[in-house]
C-alpha positions as CSV (number, residue, x, y, z in Angstrom):
1,X,21.1,-9.5,13.9
2,X,19.5,-10.7,17.2
3,X,17.7,-7.1,17.3
4,X,16.3,-7.7,13.9
5,X,14.9,-11.2,14.7
6,X,13.7,-9.9,17.8
7,X,11.7,-7.0,16.4
8,X,10.3,-9.3,14.0
9,X,9.0,-11.7,16.4
10,X,7.8,-9.0,18.9
11,X,5.7,-7.2,16.0
12,X,4.4,-10.4,14.8
13,X,3.1,-11.6,17.8
14,X,1.5,-8.3,19.0
15,X,-0.4,-7.9,16.0
16,X,-0.9,-11.6,15.5
17,X,-2.7,-11.3,19.2
18,X,-4.4,-7.7,18.5
19,X,-6.3,-8.6,15.4
20,X,-8.9,-10.8,17.0
21,X,-9.6,-8.6,19.9
22,X,-9.9,-5.8,17.5
23,X,-12.6,-8.1,15.7
24,X,-14.4,-8.6,18.5
25,X,-14.9,-5.1,19.9
26,X,-15.7,-4.0,16.5
27,X,-18.4,-6.2,16.1
28,X,-19.6,-5.2,19.6
29,X,-19.6,-1.6,18.9
30,X,-20.5,-1.9,15.4
31,X,-17.5,-0.5,13.6
32,X,-17.8,-1.5,10.4
33,X,-17.0,-0.6,6.7
34,X,-20.4,-0.8,5.2
35,X,-20.6,-2.2,1.6
36,X,-22.2,0.2,-0.9
37,X,-22.0,0.7,-5.0
38,X,-18.3,1.8,-4.7
39,X,-17.0,-1.2,-2.0
40,X,-16.2,-4.3,-3.5
41,X,-17.0,-6.1,-0.5
42,X,-20.5,-7.4,0.2
43,X,-20.7,-7.8,3.9
44,X,-19.8,-5.3,7.0
45,X,-16.2,-5.8,7.7
46,X,-14.2,-3.6,10.4
47,X,-11.5,-1.2,8.7
48,X,-9.4,-1.2,12.0
49,X,-6.7,-3.5,11.2
50,X,-4.5,-0.8,11.2
51,X,-4.5,-0.6,15.0
52,X,-2.9,-4.0,15.2
53,X,-0.5,-3.0,12.5
54,X,0.4,0.1,14.4
55,X,0.9,-1.7,17.9
56,X,3.0,-4.4,16.5
57,X,5.5,-1.9,14.6
58,X,5.6,0.5,17.3
59,X,6.4,-2.4,20.1
60,X,9.0,-4.0,17.7
61,X,10.7,-0.6,17.4
62,X,10.7,0.9,20.6
63,X,11.8,-2.6,22.3
64,X,14.8,-3.4,20.1
65,X,16.3,-0.4,18.6
66,X,19.0,1.6,20.5
67,X,18.0,5.3,20.5
68,X,21.7,6.3,21.0
69,X,22.5,4.7,17.7
70,X,20.4,7.2,15.9
71,X,18.4,10.3,16.8
72,X,16.3,10.3,13.7
73,X,14.0,7.3,14.8
74,X,12.3,9.4,17.3
75,X,11.2,11.7,14.6
76,X,9.9,9.2,12.7
77,X,7.9,7.7,15.4
78,X,6.5,11.0,15.8
79,X,5.4,11.3,12.5
80,X,4.0,7.7,12.6
81,X,1.9,9.0,15.4
82,X,0.6,11.8,13.4
83,X,-0.4,9.6,10.5
84,X,-2.1,6.8,12.9
85,X,-4.4,9.2,14.7
86,X,-5.1,10.9,11.2
87,X,-6.3,7.6,9.6
88,X,-7.8,6.3,12.9
89,X,-10.2,9.4,12.5
90,X,-10.9,8.8,9.1
91,X,-11.8,5.0,9.6
92,X,-14.3,5.9,12.4
93,X,-15.5,9.2,11.3
94,X,-14.4,9.9,7.9
95,X,-12.6,13.2,7.5
96,X,-12.5,15.7,4.5
97,X,-9.8,15.1,1.5
98,X,-8.4,18.6,2.8
99,X,-7.8,17.8,6.3
100,X,-6.1,14.2,5.2
101,X,-3.7,16.3,3.0
102,X,-3.0,18.6,5.9
103,X,-2.0,16.0,8.2
104,X,0.1,14.1,5.7
105,X,2.0,17.5,4.8
106,X,2.5,17.8,9.0
107,X,3.9,14.2,9.0
108,X,6.1,15.0,5.8
109,X,7.5,18.1,7.4
110,X,8.6,16.2,10.7
111,X,10.5,13.6,8.2
112,X,12.0,16.3,6.3
113,X,13.1,19.1,8.7
114,X,13.4,17.0,11.8
115,X,14.2,13.4,10.5
116,X,16.7,15.0,7.8
117,X,15.3,12.7,5.0
118,X,15.4,14.8,1.7
119,X,16.0,14.1,-2.0
120,X,19.4,16.1,-2.5
121,X,20.3,14.8,-5.8
122,X,18.8,13.0,-8.9
123,X,21.8,10.7,-9.3
124,X,21.8,11.1,-13.0
125,X,18.0,10.6,-13.8
126,X,17.5,12.6,-17.0
127,X,20.9,13.9,-16.5
128,X,20.2,15.9,-13.3
129,X,22.5,15.6,-10.2
130,X,22.4,18.1,-7.4
131,X,19.2,19.8,-6.9
132,X,18.7,23.5,-5.7
133,X,17.6,23.5,-1.7
134,X,14.0,24.9,-2.5
135,X,13.4,22.2,-5.5
136,X,15.0,19.4,-3.6
137,X,12.4,20.4,-0.7
138,X,9.5,20.4,-3.1
139,X,10.6,17.3,-4.6
140,X,11.0,15.6,-1.2
141,X,7.2,16.9,0.0
142,X,5.7,15.5,-3.3
143,X,7.5,12.0,-3.3
144,X,6.7,11.4,0.7
145,X,3.0,12.3,0.1
146,X,2.7,10.6,-3.3
147,X,4.2,7.3,-1.3
148,X,2.0,7.8,1.6
149,X,-1.1,7.9,-0.6
150,X,0.0,5.3,-3.1
151,X,-0.3,2.6,-0.4
152,X,-3.6,4.2,0.7
153,X,-4.9,3.8,-2.8
154,X,-3.8,0.5,-3.8
155,X,-5.4,-1.3,-1.0
156,X,-8.6,-2.2,-3.0
157,X,-8.9,-5.9,-2.9
158,X,-7.8,-8.6,0.1
159,X,-4.3,-8.8,0.7
160,X,-2.6,-6.5,-2.0
161,X,-1.7,-3.5,0.0
162,X,-0.2,-5.7,2.8
163,X,1.6,-8.0,0.4
164,X,3.1,-5.2,-1.7
165,X,4.0,-3.5,1.8
166,X,5.6,-6.8,3.1
167,X,7.8,-7.4,-0.2
168,X,8.9,-3.6,0.0
169,X,9.9,-3.8,3.9
170,X,11.9,-6.8,3.5
171,X,13.9,-5.8,0.5
172,X,14.7,-2.7,2.5
173,X,15.3,-4.3,5.7
174,X,17.6,-6.8,3.9
175,X,19.6,-3.9,2.4
176,X,19.9,-1.9,5.8
177,X,21.1,-5.1,7.5
178,X,23.8,-5.8,5.0
179,X,25.2,-2.2,5.1
180,X,25.2,-2.3,9.2
181,X,22.3,0.3,9.3
182,X,20.5,-1.6,12.2
183,X,17.8,0.9,13.2
184,X,16.4,1.4,9.7
185,X,16.7,-2.4,9.3
186,X,14.5,-2.6,12.4
187,X,12.0,0.0,11.5
188,X,11.5,-2.2,7.9
189,X,11.4,-5.5,9.9
190,X,9.1,-4.2,12.4
191,X,6.4,-3.4,10.0
192,X,7.2,-6.4,7.8
193,X,6.5,-8.6,10.9
194,X,3.1,-6.6,11.8
195,X,2.2,-7.0,8.0
196,X,2.8,-10.8,7.9
197,X,0.5,-11.3,11.1
198,X,-2.3,-8.9,9.8
199,X,-2.4,-11.0,6.3
200,X,-3.3,-13.8,8.0
201,X,-6.8,-12.4,8.6
202,X,-6.8,-10.2,5.3
203,X,-6.1,-12.8,2.5
204,X,-9.8,-13.6,1.0
205,X,-12.2,-14.0,2.3
206,X,-10.9,-11.0,4.8
207,X,-11.9,-10.7,8.3
208,X,-10.7,-7.4,8.7
209,X,-9.1,-4.3,6.4
210,X,-6.3,-2.2,7.3
211,X,-7.8,0.9,6.7
212,X,-6.6,4.3,6.1
213,X,-4.8,3.4,9.8
214,X,-2.9,0.8,8.3
215,X,-2.4,1.9,4.5
216,X,-1.3,5.6,5.7
217,X,1.5,4.0,8.1
218,X,2.6,1.5,5.5
219,X,3.2,4.6,2.9
220,X,5.0,6.5,5.6
221,X,7.6,4.2,6.5
222,X,8.3,3.1,3.1
223,X,8.6,6.8,2.0
224,X,11.1,7.3,5.0
225,X,13.0,4.0,3.5
226,X,12.9,4.4,0.1
227,X,14.5,8.0,0.4
228,X,16.8,6.9,2.7
229,X,18.1,3.9,0.6
230,X,18.5,5.9,-2.6
231,X,20.7,8.2,-0.5
232,X,22.7,5.6,1.3
233,X,23.3,3.0,-1.9
234,X,24.6,5.9,-3.9
235,X,27.2,6.8,-1.5
236,X,30.5,5.4,-2.5
237,X,32.3,4.3,0.9
238,X,28.7,2.2,1.9
239,X,29.4,-1.4,2.5
240,X,27.4,-2.2,-0.4
241,X,26.8,0.6,-3.0
242,X,24.6,0.7,-5.8
243,X,25.0,3.4,-8.1
244,X,21.5,2.8,-9.8
245,X,19.7,2.9,-6.4
246,X,17.2,5.5,-7.6
247,X,16.0,3.1,-10.2
248,X,15.8,0.0,-7.8
249,X,14.1,2.4,-4.9
250,X,11.7,3.1,-7.7
251,X,11.0,-0.5,-8.7
252,X,10.5,-1.7,-5.4
253,X,7.4,0.6,-5.1
254,X,6.7,0.4,-8.7
255,X,3.2,-0.9,-8.5
256,X,1.8,1.5,-6.0
257,X,3.6,4.4,-7.2
258,X,2.6,4.1,-10.8
259,X,-0.7,3.2,-10.5
260,X,-1.6,6.1,-8.1
261,X,0.3,8.6,-10.7
262,X,-1.6,7.2,-13.6
263,X,-5.1,7.6,-11.5
264,X,-4.1,10.9,-10.5
265,X,-3.1,12.0,-13.7
266,X,-6.6,10.6,-15.4
267,X,-8.8,12.5,-12.8
268,X,-6.6,15.6,-13.3
269,X,-7.3,15.5,-17.3
270,X,-11.3,15.0,-16.4
271,X,-11.0,18.0,-14.3
272,X,-11.6,16.3,-11.0
273,X,-9.9,16.1,-7.7
274,X,-6.8,13.6,-7.6
275,X,-8.4,12.4,-4.1
276,X,-12.2,11.9,-5.5
277,X,-13.0,8.1,-5.8
278,X,-13.4,6.0,-8.9
279,X,-12.6,2.4,-10.3
280,X,-9.8,2.9,-12.7
281,X,-7.0,1.3,-10.4
282,X,-5.3,-1.6,-12.0
283,X,-7.2,-3.9,-8.9
284,X,-10.5,-2.9,-10.2
285,X,-9.5,-3.2,-13.9
286,X,-8.5,-6.8,-12.9
287,X,-11.7,-7.4,-10.8
288,X,-13.7,-6.6,-14.1
289,X,-12.0,-9.0,-16.2
290,X,-13.0,-11.9,-13.5
291,X,-10.1,-12.2,-11.7
292,X,-10.1,-13.2,-7.8
293,X,-8.6,-11.1,-5.0
294,X,-6.1,-13.7,-4.3
295,X,-5.1,-14.0,-8.2
296,X,-4.9,-10.2,-8.4
297,X,-2.7,-9.9,-5.4
298,X,-0.4,-12.8,-6.7
299,X,-0.1,-11.4,-10.0
300,X,0.8,-7.8,-9.1
301,X,3.2,-9.0,-6.3
302,X,4.9,-11.3,-8.9
303,X,5.3,-8.5,-11.4
304,X,6.7,-6.0,-8.9
305,X,9.2,-8.7,-7.6
306,X,10.5,-9.8,-11.0
307,X,11.0,-6.1,-12.0
308,X,13.0,-5.8,-8.6
309,X,15.2,-8.8,-9.5
310,X,15.4,-7.8,-13.4
311,X,16.4,-4.3,-12.3
312,X,18.8,-5.1,-9.5
313,X,20.7,-7.6,-12.5
314,X,20.8,-4.7,-14.6
315,X,22.0,-2.1,-12.0
316,X,25.0,-1.0,-13.8
317,X,22.8,0.3,-16.9
318,X,21.8,3.9,-17.0
319,X,19.3,5.1,-14.0
320,X,17.2,7.0,-16.4
321,X,16.7,3.8,-18.7
322,X,15.9,1.5,-16.1
323,X,13.2,4.0,-14.6
324,X,11.4,4.2,-18.0
325,X,11.7,0.7,-18.6
326,X,9.8,0.2,-15.4
327,X,7.3,2.7,-16.6
328,X,7.0,1.0,-19.9
329,X,6.5,-2.3,-18.5
330,X,3.8,-1.1,-16.1
331,X,1.8,0.2,-18.9
332,X,2.4,-2.7,-21.2
333,X,0.6,-4.9,-18.2
334,X,-2.2,-2.1,-18.1
335,X,-2.8,-2.3,-22.1
336,X,-2.7,-6.1,-21.6
337,X,-5.6,-6.1,-19.0
338,X,-7.5,-3.6,-21.1
339,X,-7.5,-6.1,-24.1
340,X,-8.4,-8.9,-21.9
341,X,-11.9,-10.4,-22.6
342,X,-14.2,-9.7,-19.5
343,X,-15.0,-13.3,-17.4
344,X,-18.1,-14.9,-19.2
345,X,-21.0,-14.6,-16.7
346,X,-23.6,-17.5,-16.1
347,X,-27.4,-16.6,-16.2
348,X,-30.1,-18.5,-15.3
349,X,-33.6,-18.4,-16.0
350,X,-36.3,-18.0,-13.2
351,X,-39.9,-18.2,-13.9
352,X,-41.7,-15.5,-11.8
353,X,-44.6,-16.5,-9.4
354,X,-47.7,-14.5,-9.0
355,X,-49.4,-13.8,-5.5
356,X,-51.7,-16.4,-6.5
357,X,-49.3,-19.2,-7.1
358,X,-49.7,-19.6,-11.0
359,X,-46.5,-19.3,-12.9
360,X,-46.2,-16.3,-15.3
361,X,-45.4,-17.3,-19.1
362,X,-42.2,-14.8,-19.0
363,X,-39.4,-15.7,-17.1
364,X,-36.5,-13.5,-15.9
365,X,-32.6,-13.5,-16.5
366,X,-31.0,-13.3,-13.3
367,X,-26.9,-13.2,-12.8
368,X,-25.9,-16.1,-10.5
369,X,-23.9,-13.7,-8.6
370,X,-26.9,-11.9,-7.4
371,X,-29.4,-14.7,-7.3
372,X,-29.6,-14.6,-3.7
373,X,-30.4,-10.9,-3.8
374,X,-33.3,-11.8,-6.6
375,X,-34.6,-14.5,-4.0
376,X,-34.9,-11.7,-1.4
377,X,-36.7,-9.4,-3.7
378,X,-39.1,-11.9,-4.9
C-alpha cells in the first residue's frame, strides 16, 4: 500500500512541477497548437502536456515497482517509450496517419509478444469462449490499437480525455490493489497521479493540452490494464473474481471506445479514411448545442461513472446483455444530443461607419461571439 501511495505522490509532484516549465519553454520556442477552422480553441496553446504526464508516470513506476515481482513491466515501459516518441514527433512536426499507425502496431507488438497481454477468450460474450490462436492475436491487436486511438480522438475539449483517463486508471488501480497485484496497481495509480496534476492546468480555460504524446500514452496504458483486468478478474482462484469482467472492462472505457467506433464507422461508410478529421465526435455534438467544455466533461464522466456502478451491481447477469446495454445507453445519449435544440445565439445590430465618418443607413448583424473579430476588420 505504501508503494502505491508513494507512486501517486511522485507522479503528481513531478507532473505538477514539470507543466509550468514546459509552458514557459513552449512560449520561448513558439511551440504552439495554432487555431484553425477545425480547432475549438481560439488562442495558441502548447500541446506538449504529454511530456509532463510521461515524466510523472515513468518516475512513479520506476521508483516504486519491484521488478523482481514482474518481468512484464519492462516491456510495458518499452511500449510506452515507443508511443512517447511517436506522439512527441507528431505534436512538434506532425506525421502522417500511416506512420502513426505503424508506431502503434509496434507498441502493440511489444505489449502482446513480450508482455504476454492477449485476449484468449471472449468469456461468454455472444456465446463464445476460447479463441483460436490466430483470431486471438488479431483481436488483441485490434483492441489495443482501438483503445490507444480512442483516447487520442476523445481529446477534443478541455479536461475530457484527462478526466476519463483518471476515472479508468483509478478503477483499474483499485481492483489490482484489492487482488494484491501491486505492479499493475502502481502502473494505474502512477498514471492517475500524473493526470490529476495535469488536469489542474487543463481545465477550461486550458493553459496546456496533453497532445498526442499524452493521449496516446493514456490509451496505451489503459489498453494494457483493461485486457489484464478482463483476464485476471475472470479467473476463479483470484482473490476477488468477477465473472462478467469483459462487460465491466468495456464499461470502464465506454465513452472513448464507443465514440471512436461510431466515428470510424461513419467515416468508412462515407468512403473516407477512419483517421480523417471531422466534427462528429460526441463532444463536438455537445459543443454545437451550446454546452461549455466543463459541462461536457462533467456530463460524459458522470455518464461513464454511473454506467460502471450500474454494470458492477448487475455483474451476475449475462456478459452479452450487459455489453449490449452499454451500447444501447450510449446511442440513446447520442440520439438525445441530436434532438436537443441548439443554444440560442445573441446578435447585435452595428452601424457601419464610412471612411468619411458618416453613418450608413444599413446596419450589420454581428454575433456577440465574433464581435471582437468584427471590430478588428472594421
